[in-house]
C-alpha positions in Angstrom: -4.0 70.1 -27.3 -6.9 69.8 -29.6 -4.6 69.8 -32.7 -2.4 67.1 -31.2 -5.4 65.0 -30.5 -6.5 65.2 -34.1 -3.0 64.4 -35.2 -2.8 61.4 -32.9 -6.2 60.2 -34.2 -5.1 60.7 -37.8 -1.8 58.9 -37.2 -3.6 56.0 -35.5 -5.9 55.6 -38.5 -3.0 55.9 -40.9 -1.1 53.2 -39.1 -4.1 50.9 -38.9 -5.1 51.3 -42.5 -2.7 48.7 -43.9 -3.9 46.1 -41.4 -7.3 45.6 -43.1 -6.6 42.4 -45.0 -8.3 41.6 -48.3 -8.6 37.8 -48.5 -7.0 37.8 -52.0 -3.9 39.5 -50.7 -3.9 37.9 -47.2 -0.5 36.3 -47.6 1.1 39.5 -49.0 -0.5 41.5 -46.2 0.9 39.0 -43.6 4.4 39.4 -45.1 4.1 43.2 -45.0 2.9 43.1 -41.3 5.8 40.8 -40.5 8.3 43.1 -42.2 6.8 46.1 -40.3 7.1 44.2 -37.0 10.7 43.3 -37.7 11.6 46.9 -38.6 10.0 48.2 -35.3 11.6 45.4 -33.2 15.0 47.1 -33.2 16.6 44.8 -30.6 15.4 41.6 -32.4 13.9 39.9 -29.3 10.6 39.2 -31.1 8.7 41.6 -28.8 7.7 45.2 -29.3 8.5 47.4 -26.3 6.9 50.7 -25.5 10.2 52.4 -26.4 10.3 50.7 -29.8 6.7 51.6 -30.5 7.3 55.2 -29.5 10.4 55.4 -31.7 8.5 54.0 -34.7 5.7 56.5 -34.1 8.2 59.3 -33.8 9.7 58.4 -37.2 6.2 58.6 -38.7 5.4 61.9 -37.0 8.6 63.3 -38.3 7.7 62.3 -41.9 4.3 63.8 -41.6 5.7 67.0 -40.3 8.2 67.1 -43.2 5.4 66.7 -45.7 2.7 68.9 -44.1 4.5 71.6 -42.1 4.8 73.9 -45.1 6.2 76.9 -43.1 8.7 74.8 -41.1 7.7 76.0 -37.7 7.3 72.5 -36.3 3.6 73.1 -35.7 0.6 72.2 -37.8 -1.8 75.0 -38.4 -5.5 74.4 -39.2 -4.7 74.8 -42.9 -1.9 72.3 -42.7 -4.2 69.9 -40.7 -6.8 70.2 -43.4 -4.2 69.3 -46.0 -3.3 66.3 -43.9 -6.9 65.2 -43.6 -7.4 65.6 -47.3 -4.4 63.5 -48.1 -5.6 60.8 -45.6 -9.0 60.8 -47.3 -7.4 60.3 -50.7 -5.4 57.4 -49.4 -8.5 55.8 -47.8 -10.4 56.2 -51.1 -7.6 54.7 -53.1 -7.4 51.8 -50.6 -11.2 51.2 -50.9 -11.0 51.3 -54.7 -8.2 48.7 -54.7 -10.4 46.4 -52.7 -13.1 46.3 -55.3 
């Protein structure tokens, strides 16, 4: 349970990271958010349902497991979670450096 809580927290942060807009790139960020919205809104009604959100998160979780579940057991070990956390830190630092 603790591992899944860490994973959910990490995924939430990973998903929220692109939403921090830099005023210089505000228009570009708006377009990216709009594209993400349209991709998640699979039925095209202009609204995001819980099922659509769950499906989008499932796709992201699958990608994370493909990248970090090195032994292929469909579980993330402490070592694999550390690697995930390290990768997230690298992405955060890269994002921060791009803002400067």
